[in-house]
C-alpha positions in Angstrom: 159.8 112.4 65.0 160.9 109.4 67.0 159.7 105.8 66.7 159.3 103.0 69.3 161.7 100.8 67.4 164.4 103.5 67.5 163.9 103.9 71.2 163.9 100.2 72.1 167.0 99.6 70.0 168.8 102.5 71.6 167.9 101.3 75.1 169.0 97.8 74.4 172.4 98.9 73.0 173.2 101.6 75.6 171.5 100.6 79.0 174.7 98.8 80.2 176.7 102.0 79.8 174.7 103.8 82.5 176.6 104.6 85.7 174.8 102.8 88.6 176.5 104.7 91.5 173.5 106.6 92.6 170.7 104.5 91.1 168.2 103.4 93.7 167.4 99.7 94.1 163.8 99.6 95.3 162.6 103.0 93.9 161.8 102.6 90.3 164.0 104.3 87.7 164.3 104.0 83.9 167.0 101.8 82.5 168.5 104.8 80.8 167.7 108.5 80.1 165.3 111.0 81.6 162.2 110.0 83.6 159.4 112.1 85.0 155.7 111.7 85.6 154.1 108.3 86.3 151.4 107.6 83.7 148.7 105.1 83.1 149.1 103.1 86.3 146.7 100.2 86.5 146.0 96.5 87.1 145.5 94.7 83.8 145.8 91.0 82.8 147.1 89.9 86.2 149.8 92.5 86.4 150.4 96.1 87.5 151.3 98.3 84.7 153.2 101.6 85.2 153.9 103.9 82.3 156.0 107.0 82.6 157.4 110.0 80.8 160.7 109.0 79.2 163.3 110.5 77.0 165.8 107.6 76.5 168.5 109.5 74.6 169.8 111.8 77.3 169.6 112.4 81.0 168.1 115.8 80.1 164.5 116.4 79.2 163.5 115.8 75.6 160.5 114.8 73.4 158.4 112.6 75.6 157.9 108.8 75.1 155.9 106.5 77.3 158.2 104.0 79.1 156.6 100.9 80.5 157.1 98.4 83.3 155.1 95.6 84.9 155.1 94.1 88.4 153.3 91.5 90.4 153.7 93.4 93.7 154.5 97.1 93.0 158.1 96.8 94.3 160.0 94.5 91.8 159.5 95.8 88.3 160.2 94.3 84.9 161.1 96.8 82.1 159.0 96.4 79.0 159.3 97.9 75.4 158.5 101.5 75.0 154.7 101.9 74.7 154.3 105.2 72.9 156.7 107.4 70.9 156.2 110.8 69.3 155.8 109.3 65.8 152.5 110.9 64.5 151.5 114.4 63.4 149.2 114.8 66.4 152.0 114.0 68.9 155.2 114.7 67.0 156.5 117.0 69.7 155.8 114.6 72.6 153.5 112.0 74.1 152.8 113.8 77.4 151.2 112.6 80.6 147.9 110.8 80.9 146.1 107.9 82.5 144.7 104.4 81.6 141.4 102.6 81.8 140.4 99.0 81.2 137.2 98.5 79.2 136.0 95.4 77.2 139.2 93.5 77.9 141.2 96.3 76.3 143.7 98.7 78.0 143.2 102.3 76.8 145.8 105.0 77.3 144.6 108.6 77.1 147.5 111.1 76.9 148.3 114.6 75.7 149.7 114.8 72.2 151.8 117.9 71.6 152.3 119.4 68.2 152.9 122.8 66.8 152.5 124.4 70.2 149.1 122.7 70.7 148.2 120.3 73.5 145.4 117.9 72.6 144.1 114.6 74.1 144.8 111.3 72.2 144.0 107.6 72.7 146.0 104.4 72.2 144.8 100.9 73.0 146.1 97.4 73.4 144.6 93.9 73.9 147.8 92.5 75.4 148.9 95.5 77.4 152.3 95.6 75.6 151.7 96.5 71.9 149.7 99.8 71.5 148.0 101.2 68.5 147.0 104.9 68.3 143.5 105.8 67.4 143.4 106.9 63.7 141.1 109.9 64.4 143.3 111.4 67.2 143.0 113.8 68.9 139.7 113.1 70.6 139.6 116.2 72.8 141.3 119.3 71.6 140.9 122.4 69.5 137.6 121.2 67.9 135.9 120.9 71.3 137.9 123.1 73.5 136.4 124.2 76.8 135.5 128.0 77.0 138.3 130.2 78.2 141.0 127.5 77.8 144.3 128.1 76.0 145.1 125.1 73.7 148.8 125.7 74.7 148.1 124.8 78.3 145.6 121.9 78.1 147.0 118.6 79.3 147.3 115.5 81.5 143.9 113.8 81.1 142.5 111.6 84.0 139.9 109.2 82.8 137.2 107.8 85.1 134.3 105.4 84.4 130.9 105.6 86.0 128.7 102.8 84.8 128.1 103.4 81.1 129.6 106.9 81.2 133.2 108.1 81.0 134.5 111.3 82.5 137.8 113.0 81.7 139.4 115.7 83.9 142.0 117.8 82.2 144.4 120.5 83.5 143.6 123.8 81.8 145.4 126.9 82.8 144.4 127.9 86.4 141.7 125.3 86.7 140.6 121.7 85.8 137.8 121.0 83.3 135.6 118.0 82.8 134.5 116.2 79.7 132.0 113.4 79.4 131.2 110.6 77.1 128.2 108.2 76.9 129.4 104.6 76.5 132.1 105.8 73.9 135.6 106.5 74.9 136.3 108.3 71.6 133.5 111.0 71.5 133.6 113.7 74.2 131.8 116.9 75.1 132.6 119.6 77.6 130.7 119.1 80.9 132.0 122.1 83.0 134.7 123.2 85.3 135.5 120.7 88.1 135.9 123.2 90.9 134.7 126.8 91.4 138.3 127.8 92.1 141.2 129.2 90.2 144.8 129.0 91.7 148.2 129.6 90.2 148.9 129.5 86.5 148.5 125.8 85.6 146.9 122.7 87.1 149.1 119.8 86.1 148.5 116.1 86.3 144.9 116.2 87.7 143.8 113.0 89.5 140.8 111.7 91.3 139.9 108.8 93.6 137.2 107.8 96.1 137.8 106.4 99.5 134.7 105.1 101.4 132.4 108.1 101.2 135.1 110.6 100.3 135.8 112.0 96.9 139.3 113.4 96.5 140.7 115.5 93.7 144.5 116.0 93.3 146.4 118.3 91.1 150.0 119.6 90.9 149.3 123.3 90.9 152.0 125.6 89.5 152.3 129.2 90.6 151.5 131.1 93.8 148.7 129.8 96.0 146.7 132.9 96.6 144.8 131.4 99.5 147.9 130.2 101.4 147.9 131.8 104.8 150.6 129.6 106.2 154.2 130.4 105.3 155.3 126.8 105.9 152.9 125.4 103.2 152.9 125.5 99.4 156.4 126.8 99.4 157.4 125.5 96.0 156.4 126.9 92.6 154.6 123.7 91.8 152.7 122.0 94.7 150.7 118.7 94.6 147.5 119.6 96.4 144.5 117.5 97.4 140.9 118.6 97.8 138.2 116.7 99.8 135.1 117.3 97.7 131.6 117.6 99.1 130.3 115.0 96.6 131.2 113.0 93.6 128.5 114.3 91.3 130.2 115.1 88.0 126.8 115.7 86.5 126.3 118.8 88.6 129.4 121.0 88.1 131.3 122.7 89.6 131.7 120.5 92.7 132.4 122.3 96.0 135.2 121.2 98.3 135.4 121.2 102.1 139.1 121.0 102.7 142.4 121.3 100.8 146.0 120.9 101.8 149.4 120.0 100.4 149.9 116.4 99.7 153.5 115.8 100.8 155.9 117.6 103.2 159.3 116.8 101.7 161.3 118.2 98.8 160.8 115.6 96.1 157.2 114.6 95.2 155.4 115.7 92.0 152.8 114.6 89.5 151.2 111.9 91.8 148.9 109.4 90.2 146.4 107.1 91.9 145.0 103.7 90.9 143.4 100.6 92.4 145.5 97.6 93.4 144.3 94.0 93.0 142.5 94.3 96.4 140.7 97.5 95.3 142.7 99.7 97.6 143.9 103.1 96.5 147.6 103.4 95.6 149.5 106.6 94.9 152.9 107.0 93.3 154.8 110.2 92.3 157.9 111.5 90.5 160.6 112.0 93.1 161.6 115.5 92.0 161.0 119.2 92.6 161.1 121.9 89.9 164.3 123.9 89.9 166.3 121.2 91.6 169.6 120.3 90.0 169.8 116.8 88.6 173.1 115.6 90.0 173.5 112.6 87.7 173.4 115.1 84.8 175.4 117.8 86.6 178.9 118.2 88.2 180.4 116.5 85.1 179.1 113.2 86.3 177.0 112.4 83.1 175.7 109.1 84.6 173.2 108.7 81.7 170.0 108.6 83.8 167.9 111.0 85.8 165.1 110.7 88.4 163.1 107.9 90.0 159.6 107.3 91.5 158.5 107.3 95.1 157.5 104.1 96.8 154.0 103.2 95.9 151.8 104.0 98.9 148.4 103.0 100.2 146.3 106.1 100.8 143.3 106.6 103.1 141.3 109.5 104.4 140.8 110.1 108.2 138.8 113.2 109.3 139.4 114.9 106.0 143.1 114.3 106.1 145.1 112.1 103.8 147.3 109.4 105.2 150.0 107.5 103.2 151.7 104.2 104.0 154.2 102.2 101.9 152.6 99.2 100.2 152.6 96.1 102.3 154.7 94.1 99.8 157.8 96.0 100.6 158.0 93.9 103.8 158.7 90.8 101.7 162.1 92.2 100.9 163.2 92.7 104.5 166.4 90.9 105.5 168.9 90.8 108.5 166.5 92.1 111.1 168.1 93.9 114.1 166.0 94.9 117.1 167.0 97.3 119.9 164.7 98.1 122.8 164.5 100.7 125.6 167.4 102.9 124.7 167.4 105.8 127.1 169.6 108.8 126.6 169.7 112.6 126.9 172.4 115.2 126.2 175.0 113.5 128.4 176.8 110.3 127.5 176.4 108.7 131.0 172.6 108.5 130.7 172.7 105.9 127.8 171.2 102.5 128.7 169.6 99.6 126.8 168.6 96.1 127.4 170.3 94.9 124.3 174.0 94.1 123.8 174.6 96.8 121.2 177.8 98.7 120.8 176.7 102.3 121.1 178.8 105.3 120.3 178.2 108.7 121.9 180.3 111.5 120.4 179.7 115.3 120.9 176.1 114.7 122.1 175.2 112.5 119.1 174.1 108.9 119.7 175.2 106.4 117.0 175.3 102.7 116.7 177.0 101.2 113.6 174.3 98.6 112.9 172.1 101.3 111.5 174.6 102.0 108.6 173.0 100.5 105.4 172.5 102.0 101.9 169.2 100.1 101.3 167.2 99.8 104.5 164.0 100.3 106.4 164.1 101.5 110.0 161.1 101.5 112.3 161.3 103.6 115.4 158.9 104.1 118.3 160.1 106.7 120.8 158.7 108.4 123.9 159.7 112.1 123.5 157.6 113.6 126.2 160.5 114.7 128.4 162.4 116.5 125.6 161.7 119.8 123.9 163.8 118.9 120.9 164.6 115.5 119.4 166.6 115.2 116.1 167.1 112.2 113.8 170.2 112.7 111.6 169.7 111.0 108.2 172.0 110.6 105.2 169.9 113.2 103.5 169.6 115.8 106.2 168.5 116.5 109.8 164.9 115.7 110.8 164.1 117.8 113.9 161.1 117.4 116.1 160.7 120.8 117.8 158.0 120.3 120.4 158.6 123.8 121.9 157.5 125.4 118.6 155.3 122.6 117.4 157.3 122.1 114.3 158.9 119.3 112.3 161.9 120.7 110.5 163.8 118.9 107.7 167.1 120.5 106.6 169.0 118.9 103.8 171.4 121.8 103.2 175.0 120.6 102.9 174.3 116.9 102.6 176.2 115.4 99.7 176.2 117.1 96.3 174.4 120.5 96.3 171.0 120.3 94.6 170.2 124.0 94.9 169.9 126.2 91.9 172.7 128.7 91.1 170.5 131.5 92.4 169.8 129.7 95.7 173.5 129.1 96.2 174.4 132.7 95.4 171.9 133.9 98.0 172.9 131.1 100.5 169.3 129.9 100.7 169.1 126.8 102.9 166.9 123.8 101.8 164.5 123.6 104.7 161.0 122.3 105.1 158.9 123.3 108.2 155.8 121.5 109.1 153.3 122.6 111.7 152.5 119.6 113.9 150.6 118.8 117.1 152.9 116.4 118.9 151.9 113.4 121.1 154.2 111.8 123.6 154.9 108.8 121.4 156.6 109.3 118.0 156.5 106.6 115.4 158.7 106.7 112.3 159.3 104.5 109.3 162.4 105.5 107.4 163.4 104.1 104.0 166.9 104.7 102.6 167.7 103.7 99.1 171.1 104.8 97.9 170.0 108.3 96.8 166.4 108.4 98.0 164.9 108.8 101.5 161.2 108.6 102.5 160.1 109.1 106.1 156.5 108.2 107.2 155.6 110.0 110.5 152.9 108.6 112.8 151.3 106.1 110.5 151.7 108.3 107.4 150.0 111.4 108.9 153.0 113.3 107.5 155.5 112.1 104.8 158.8 113.6 103.9 160.6 112.5 100.6 164.0 113.7 99.5 166.7 112.8 97.1 170.4 113.0 98.1 173.7 112.1 96.5 176.5 111.2 98.9 180.1 111.7 98.2 181.3 109.7 101.2 178.7 106.9 101.1 177.8 107.5 104.7 174.3 105.9 105.4 174.2 105.9 109.2 171.2 107.1 111.3 172.0 109.1 114.5 170.1 110.8 117.2 170.4 113.8 119.6 168.1 115.4 122.1 168.0 118.2 124.8 166.1 116.0 127.2 165.5 112.4 128.2 164.4 110.2 125.3 163.2 106.6 125.5 163.5 104.9 122.2 161.1 102.1 123.1 162.1 100.0 120.0 164.1 100.2 116.8 163.8 97.6 114.2 166.1 97.8 111.2 166.1 95.7 108.1 168.2 95.6 104.9 165.9 95.8 101.9 167.1 93.4 99.2 165.4 93.3 95.8 
């Protein structure tokens, strides 16, 4: 077993030994050690709280603790003492993922305690949001009240929801999600039914749920092959965060039918997303910036930097015509510095066609348009471009090429060969390229918001209709953005900011 005191003392004595070379500045990462799923995200006592899966003693996975950080604005975080450690018989092998809820001025954490091969749901609580006590009768949901047909070895990641005097808890259970309910008592639960009349893959990890206007949305990171996938460009990973638009929010009448489902993100690095309300009662989503099977560069190539992984930017989410849109939280704009604006940049495949109404030193080499002002390791770039006269327009990022292929109605992101290789040994042996292809109905105007943060890139396309997230680790520290096209492009405006935390 491990204790919180041991973890906090180790972090204090060793965090300054971590190599900061690839550590992002405005994407949250742990002070030291291994990080994965966001947990227990909430607003409590005038602050945002984010907990997360942590193994502080190595940059490899290990027995899970709950790390903890607080923030006033979801961008600048303050590290707090470790909230949970695997120090009890019911969670001695790990305090796995879960969620939080505020009731009676108390912050409750519900999480999966792992012991002796079993996964059972446990509760800890705190009046100050910092010092947590575990419920003495843990586990509260487990072998004693296990849902029919569920294996206790794959029963995890509780999402807790309150409806008036009732509490509901959604739990990933093999190839489905199950629901438990409690009447005005967060400690006593009974099985209510399966959430959806659907089975996919082999495990539904990190179930989540939120409501947006009249929409009820269920999210889960589904492991294993998606048997209903009829599009070769979707659900291409072993584990895929998926959202379902439900027909209703009636947990009293299970299972609930759904009317639409799709993958949640279009990049490489996005897993175990969790939603919560901000102080304005808007839905926020944040995820672990990682993909299963990906090599952790800071723990590979003999680097041994002492840390691994980060979170995505927190994003506001909305539903428009059954589709989920994501936008970075507004507070990121407070950290913009050194604004540069360029307007009406017209170019095509020949250097003589470049023009602009700004006094900017452009470079045009081998059909690629570059201007040095875009080179920044921590930045936001906002682009609005008329691409109607080109079949192909490509934005070259530090993490890969982002190609807008109007002829084939595809967005193609290829990060192969950019920086340290993150492919598995099997992928490298087979020379498999790291490519994401996204079916897309183009309009004449393309709007992009591109965030670059040392080793993390997030691209929001057309107001967050599509989002591409990717990690990268540069050997030459080249952070420029470049463009190329096979036809006339009018970049109506580029606004570039340094992001300084």
